[in-house]
N, C-alpha and C positions, 0 to 999 in steps of 0.2 A: 604606586612604584614600591617594590620592595627594598629597603635601603639597609646596607651593613656597613657598620662600622666598628672602631676599635680605637683603642688607645694606640701610644708610640710604643711600647715595650711587649704590649700583645698581652697584659695580664686581665683584659676586659675585652669582650666582642660583645657587640649588640645587631639586632636587626629589628626594624621597625617598617610598617607600611606608611608611605605619604602618598596623600594625593595632591601636594603640592611641594614639590620637589626642586623647584627652580631657587638658586641662592641668591636672590638680587636685592633683601636688604640687609645695608651695613649698619650697624648701631656702632655709633660712636660715644655711649655713656659710660661715667666712669666706672661702673661695675664690669661692663664686658671690655673694655679698652684695658684694665689694670689685672683682669684674671685672665683672658685667653687672648688678647687682641694686639699683637705684635706690631700690626699696620696701623694701629691706633683704631681700629673697630674688631667686631666679630660678625658673622652672618649665622645667622639661626634660620634654619628651615623648620618644618612642623610634621609631626607624624602623630597615628593614632595611637595614643596610648596604651589601651588595650592589645594591641600587638606588639607591644615591647617585650622582646626575649633577652635576655642578658646571661651572659656565660660570664664568670669571674667576680659575681656580685660581691663577694668577700673581699675584693680588693676596691672597691666603691667608698670613696668618700663623699661629703656634702658638705657646699659652703652655702651658708645662707648671709648675704650681705645687710649692714644695718643703711637705712633707707630713711630721708627726712619727714617727719609727721607733716601731712599739708596743713598749711595755717598754722604753723606752732614751731617760727625760727629757732635754732639750735635743738631742737628735739627730734631723736630718731627712733626709730623702730625695727624690727626684724622683717625682714621681707617673705614674703610668702613663697617665693621662689627657691626651688631645692636645686643647686647647681652641682651635678655631678661630675666628679673627677675620677681619676684614677689616682689610688692613693700610693701606688709604685713609682710612675714616672711623672706626676700631674698632669697629663694631658685632660682638658676641661672635653666632655663628651656630649652632654644635654642638660637641660632645663627641665624640671616639672614645676607648675605653678597649680598650687592650690584653688585660685581663682578661675582656670581654665581647666579642670580633672580628665577632660577626656583628650586631652593633647601633650606633648612632650617635642621640645622644642631640640633637637639633635644640633650640635655645631657643627657645619658644613666642612670646616677641617677634621671632622672627626669621622667623615663618612667615606668608607673605602669604595663605596659603587660611584661610577662615573654620573655626576649629575647633569643635569641639561643647561646647556648655556642660557643666561636669560636675557631677553630683548632689551631690556632698561634694567635700571637699578636705582633704589633709594637710599638716600643717605639721612638716617633718623640721627634723631637726639644730639643734633648739632649745638646745641646750648653748652652742651658737656664736651664736647671733642678737645683734645689738645691741642693746644696753639701752632704746635710743630707740624700737623696734619695738613695735608694738601686734600680740598674735596675736588672731585673732577666735576666739572662743570661740561656740558652740552646737550644735544637734546634728548637723549637717553639717559640723562643724570638728573635724579630730582631731589631735591634737597629739603629737610622739614626739622626745623628747631627742635619739636620735640617729637611725639608718635602722629605719624600718619591718620588720616580716617579710616583707608581701609585696612582689614585686616589681611593676613597673611591669604588667608583662606579666599577673601573677596576680590584680593588683587589678581591671584590666579584666575577665578571665575571672568573677571571683567575683562578679561586677555584671551579667553578660550585655553587657558592651559591646566586647568583643575581636568585631574585624570580621575 
């Protein structure tokens, strides 16, 4: 599926091809929550990095969060994730991560293309959720204290939703 996205002010527009367009995974980590998650979470989908085309690249800014160093309490390092946002209006647009260079992870809120409705949702990184956030429960709601085992690609494939 070809996705079109943009920032709020229109200074940045982008397109990217995605085989995994269902916005099913809500991330409650402090980075997502504090940078782009007005509801206490964000939703990232996945696109093929080599298909990403950007208009207004000169308006892009990148934020790299500090993250804890595993096994070293109190120590932090710079995350490999590059969070791209519009330097004019501040809209978060996508994440690119050196650990997975073949993918980009657009924020579902930046996508202008109609996305398909997911048959279920996953709520991830709940160990980091703000205490005021209500986590939905029910048959189609699945909760994870940290990351789930299935990748975005595998989730789509196991449900017959991989395009």
